[in-house]
N, C-alpha and C positions, 0 to 999 in steps of 0.2 A: 708228159711235160707240158700239157696245155693248162692255161689258166681256167679256173672253174667258177668262181663267183667273187663278188666283193664281200669281204668279211666285215669291214667297218668303214664309216666315213667320219672324219673328225672335223668339227666346226670350231673355229676360234671365236669366243664370245666375250663380251664386255660385262654382261649382266647375267651371271649364272643363275640367280634366283628366278628371273623371268623365263629364261630358257627352260629350266627344270620344271617350272610351273606349267609351261606349254607342253613340253614333250611328255610329261607324266599324265596328261589328259588325253593323249592319243590312244584309242583302244588298240590293244595288242603290243604296245611298247611297255616294257617293264624296267624300272630302275634296277640295275644290278651292281652298280658301284658309284660311290660318291654321293652327290646331292647338292642342294642349294648353297652350302657354304664350302664346298670342295673346290679344288683347283682343276680337277678332272672328274668327269661324270660319264657313265655309260648307260645307255638304254638298249635293251635287248629285244629283238623280235624273232619269232620262230616260224619258219615255213611249215605249215601243217602237212604238206604233202611229203617233203623230204626230211622233215624234222631238223633241218639245218638252221643255224642261228646267224643273225647279222646284227650289227651294232651301229647306233648313232652315238658318237662320242662328242662331248663338249669340253673344250679346253679353255680355261679362264686366261684372259690376256692382260689382266690388271689395268684395264682402261685403255690399252693401246688400240689404235685404229685398225679395223679389220676390213679386208676387201671382200665384200659380200657378192660381188659380181663374178662369181666363179662358175656359173651355170645353174643346174638344178639337180635336186635329188628326186628320183622317181620311186614312190613306194606303192606297191600293189595292195589292194583292198578287195574284199569279197563284194562289197556294194558301195561304190563311190557316192551314189545319191544319198544313201543313209548317212554316210560319213560327212558329206557336205551339209546335210540338215543338222547333224550333231554340232558341227563347228559353228554354223550360222545361228543356232538357237542357244548356245552356251555363252552367257554374257561375260563370264570370266575369260573365255577364249577370245571372244570378239574384241576385248580390250587389248589383247596381246598380239593379235595377228591382223593381217590384211588379206581378205579373200579377193583374188584377182578375177575369177570368173566362175560362173555356174558350170556344172558338169556338161560336157559336150562329147560327141562321138568323133574321134579322129579317123581319118581315112585309112590309117594303118591298123585298125581293129582294136582300139582301146577307147574306153570312156574315161574321161579324166577331168580334173580341175586343179587349179594352181592357187597356192597361198604364199604369203611371205610370213616367216616366223618372226618372233619379237625383234630379232636383229637383222631382219630383211633378207635372210637366206630363202631362196625360192624352193618350195616343195611342190611336187606334183603327185596327186593321189590318183591311181589308175586301176582299171580292171579290164581284163580281156573281154571283148564282146564277140558274139556270133560270127 
């Protein structure tokens, strides 16, 4: 009867095209439903160790104001430094996002960096360190 994992997170978005453009460029996320002109879109990621799937969903709000101050989504990566460099050097991504910090080591044993997606949802990319 225990909870086991988060299956999906759904973000309410005003500009589906920009959000789809951003999320489709994150290595390991795959569009599995919807797209830039859809009212609901899902991106899937697969945990290579357990083969379990998780989803980031985008729900179009037809221009309604969204509260983006909800907290943050933490997404694990094999190598956050390489991912950071990828984001930083991709000019299309740089026009869509705000990189908040360079990768740093947290006292709790993760290396991470934060970005804001095109609608200013905060994402943290992290990896477990020694």
